[in-house]
C-alpha positions in Angstrom: 192.9 59.8 77.4 192.5 56.1 77.7 191.9 53.7 74.8 188.4 53.0 76.1 187.5 56.7 75.9 188.8 57.0 72.4 186.8 53.9 71.3 183.6 55.3 72.9 184.0 58.7 71.2 184.5 57.1 67.8 181.4 54.9 68.3 179.3 57.9 69.1 180.5 59.8 66.0 179.6 56.8 63.8 176.1 56.6 65.3 175.5 60.3 64.7 176.7 60.0 61.1 174.4 57.0 60.6 171.4 58.9 61.9 172.1 61.9 59.7 172.5 59.7 56.6 169.3 57.8 57.5 167.3 61.0 57.9 168.6 62.4 54.6 167.7 59.1 52.9 164.2 59.3 54.3 163.8 62.9 53.4 164.9 62.2 49.8 162.4 59.3 49.6 159.6 61.5 51.0 160.3 64.3 48.5 160.3 61.7 45.7 157.0 60.3 46.8 155.4 63.7 47.3 156.5 64.7 43.8 154.7 61.7 42.3 151.1 62.0 41.0 148.5 60.4 43.3 144.7 59.8 43.2 142.8 60.1 46.5 139.4 60.9 48.0 138.8 64.0 50.1 135.6 64.8 52.0 134.5 68.4 52.6 131.9 70.0 54.9 129.8 72.3 52.7 129.2 75.8 54.0 126.6 77.8 52.1 127.2 81.6 51.7 125.5 84.6 50.1 122.0 83.5 51.1 119.5 86.2 49.9 118.2 88.5 52.6 114.6 87.6 51.7 115.1 83.9 52.6 116.0 82.0 55.7 118.1 78.9 55.2 116.6 75.7 56.8 118.9 73.0 55.2 120.3 71.4 52.1 120.2 68.0 50.5 123.9 67.7 51.2 126.1 68.8 54.1 129.2 67.0 52.9 130.8 66.3 49.5 133.4 63.6 48.7 135.5 64.1 45.6 138.2 61.9 44.0 141.0 64.0 42.7 144.4 63.6 41.0 147.4 65.7 42.1 150.9 65.6 43.5 151.6 64.4 46.9 152.5 67.9 47.9 149.0 69.1 47.0 147.3 66.3 48.9 149.5 66.9 51.9 148.5 70.5 51.8 144.8 69.6 51.6 145.1 67.3 54.6 146.2 70.1 56.8 143.9 72.8 55.2 140.4 73.5 56.4 137.8 70.9 55.4 135.1 73.5 55.0 134.2 74.3 51.4 132.1 77.5 50.8 129.3 77.2 48.2 128.0 80.5 46.9 124.2 80.5 46.5 124.1 83.8 44.7 123.7 81.9 41.4 121.2 79.3 42.5 118.0 78.7 40.4 114.4 78.2 41.5 111.2 76.9 40.2 108.3 78.1 42.4 109.3 77.4 46.0 112.0 74.9 45.0 115.6 76.2 45.0 118.6 74.3 43.6 122.1 74.5 42.3 123.0 72.3 39.4 126.0 70.0 39.6 127.8 71.9 36.8 127.5 75.2 38.8 128.8 74.0 42.1 131.5 71.9 40.4 133.0 75.0 38.9 133.0 76.6 42.4 134.9 73.6 43.8 137.5 73.6 41.0 138.4 77.2 41.7 139.0 76.4 45.4 141.3 73.4 44.8 145.1 73.8 44.1 145.6 74.7 40.4 147.3 71.4 39.4 144.8 69.2 41.2 142.2 67.7 38.9 138.7 66.4 39.9 138.2 62.9 38.6 134.9 62.1 40.2 132.4 63.7 42.5 128.7 63.4 43.4 126.6 64.1 40.4 123.6 65.2 42.4 121.9 68.6 42.1 122.0 70.5 45.4 118.5 71.3 46.7 117.8 73.8 49.4 115.0 74.3 51.9 114.1 78.0 52.6 111.4 79.9 54.3 110.5 83.5 53.4 111.9 86.2 55.6 109.4 89.0 56.4 109.6 92.4 58.2 106.9 93.4 60.6 106.6 96.6 62.8 104.8 96.0 66.1 104.1 98.3 69.1 106.2 98.1 72.3 104.3 97.4 75.5 106.1 98.6 78.6 105.7 96.5 81.8 106.0 99.4 84.3 104.6 99.9 87.8 104.8 103.6 88.6 104.0 105.1 92.0 104.3 108.8 92.5 104.8 110.6 95.8 101.8 112.4 97.3 100.8 115.6 95.5 102.8 114.7 92.4 101.5 113.8 88.9 102.9 112.9 85.5 102.5 115.6 82.9 100.9 113.6 80.1 101.3 109.9 79.2 104.4 107.8 79.8 106.7 108.3 76.7 108.1 105.3 75.0 111.0 105.9 72.5 110.6 104.3 70.0 107.0 103.2 70.6 107.3 100.3 68.0 110.1 98.0 66.8 110.8 96.3 63.5 111.1 92.5 63.5 112.8 90.5 60.8 112.4 86.7 60.7 110.6 83.7 59.2 107.0 84.3 58.6 106.1 81.2 60.6 107.6 82.8 63.7 106.3 86.4 63.5 103.0 86.1 61.7 101.1 86.0 65.0 103.3 88.5 66.9 101.2 91.6 67.7 103.5 93.4 70.2 106.8 93.1 72.1 107.2 93.6 75.8 109.9 95.3 77.9 111.4 93.9 81.0 109.4 94.8 84.1 110.4 97.9 85.9 109.1 99.3 89.2 109.4 103.0 90.0 108.3 103.9 93.5 107.8 107.3 95.2 108.7 109.3 92.1 108.8 113.1 92.6 110.9 114.2 89.6 111.3 113.7 85.9 112.7 110.3 85.0 114.2 108.4 82.1 115.0 104.7 82.0 116.4 102.3 79.4 114.6 99.0 79.3 115.5 95.8 77.5 113.0 94.2 75.2 112.1 90.6 76.1 112.4 88.1 73.3 110.3 85.0 73.4 112.1 81.7 73.3 110.0 80.7 70.3 111.6 83.5 68.2 114.7 81.5 67.5 115.5 82.9 64.1 113.9 86.4 64.5 116.0 89.5 64.9 114.8 92.7 66.6 115.8 96.0 64.9 116.7 97.2 68.4 116.9 95.5 71.8 116.1 98.5 74.1 113.6 101.3 74.5 113.6 104.5 76.6 110.7 105.3 78.9 110.4 108.8 80.3 107.9 111.2 81.8 107.8 114.7 83.3 106.7 114.8 86.9 105.4 117.9 88.7 103.9 118.9 92.0 100.3 119.7 91.4 97.8 122.1 92.9 94.0 121.6 93.2 91.1 123.7 92.4 87.3 123.1 92.6 85.0 124.5 90.0 81.2 124.8 90.3 79.7 123.6 87.0 76.1 123.9 86.1 74.1 120.7 85.2 72.4 120.7 81.8 69.5 118.3 81.1 69.3 116.6 77.8 66.2 115.1 76.1 63.7 117.1 78.1 60.2 116.6 76.7 58.3 119.7 75.4 56.0 121.2 78.0 58.1 119.8 80.8 60.2 121.6 83.4 62.9 120.0 85.5 64.8 120.8 88.6 67.9 119.0 89.7 69.3 118.8 93.2 71.9 120.2 93.2 71.9 122.2 90.0 75.7 122.6 90.1 78.3 120.0 90.6 81.8 120.3 92.0 84.6 119.4 89.6 88.1 118.8 91.1 91.0 119.6 88.9 94.7 118.8 89.6 97.3 120.6 87.5 100.1 123.1 87.6 99.0 126.3 89.4 99.7 128.4 86.4 97.3 126.2 84.3 94.6 126.3 86.9 94.6 130.1 86.9 93.6 130.0 83.2 90.5 127.8 83.6 86.9 129.0 84.0 83.8 127.0 85.0 82.4 127.6 81.5 85.2 125.5 80.1 83.4 122.4 81.5 80.1 120.9 80.4 78.1 118.4 82.4 74.8 116.8 81.2 72.1 114.7 82.7 70.2 112.7 80.1 66.6 111.9 80.8 66.8 108.9 78.5 69.1 107.2 81.0 66.5 107.0 83.8 66.2 103.4 85.0 63.1 101.9 86.6 61.7 105.3 87.5 64.7 106.1 89.6 64.8 109.5 91.2 68.4 110.0 90.1 69.9 111.1 86.9 73.5 109.9 86.0 75.9 112.7 85.1 78.4 112.9 82.2 81.3 115.2 81.9 81.4 115.8 78.1 83.7 118.8 77.8 86.8 119.9 79.7 89.9 121.9 79.0 92.7 120.0 77.2 95.9 119.0 78.9 94.7 118.5 82.4 96.3 115.6 84.2 93.4 114.9 86.5 89.7 115.9 86.3 87.1 114.4 88.6 83.4 115.1 89.3 82.7 115.1 93.0 79.4 113.2 92.4 78.1 111.0 89.6 74.3 111.6 89.8 71.7 114.2 90.9 68.1 114.0 92.1 65.4 115.6 90.0 61.8 116.7 89.8 59.7 116.9 86.6 56.8 119.4 86.3 54.3 119.8 83.5 53.8 123.4 82.4 
């Protein structure tokens, strides 16, 4: 090994020793400084928690809080890297009428419990915290299904379209839902239906309902669909409000009633289960026609239709 190589190796070792000694000196100085007591300002973002369910939070008189505190450098160093969000519990806030507030003494105690134990608050804002709330209300409104349903020929729905649930509970600020009378589903189009169906539909939320929550976001629509049979019944026409000493004849004196239902149901029905009247008080401008009204019919029939809506008549004095 040459003299030059020996010299270079010795120089490198000296540099390394110097750097290590310098780092140790800096570390000793830093530890000493961090162990000293310091006074400093720290600003926190206030986060409000435990808001009562009956109220909706609109804002507060303060979103940030600056405090002057005394503590060791280690404590301040920890607070520099810790979160700057400071939770404030509103469970103990007071109110007078519609004004809600938290006194300085109350939220100061909360802050002290969240700082390191040996850190002391020297100064902080002395203001009372005021809060702006609006009342939260609950309201149950019906669901309106936006559905277009087209059945195949010779098919009918057995009863009405079923909506489950048929209403939904809303929870939100009274300003938003006071005027809400119903909620609507997404539109659905069911074409050429020939069998029972069930669909899950999403409820549409208006863009104005920013702070309103729906109890549920979907409903189920369903119906039973069957192939129907037809039967025509000849039903006698009754005349109402016929003056005494007067006779009347209608042409015709019976009217066809077309019923659509399951064949088993049609077999149970008789013409006497229907009642059709023509009311003489409904004559207009000496018209020769009397309007007809179907006032009684069997329950549960999907479709009932009179084949004509009026009859001619002749009055005779006895």
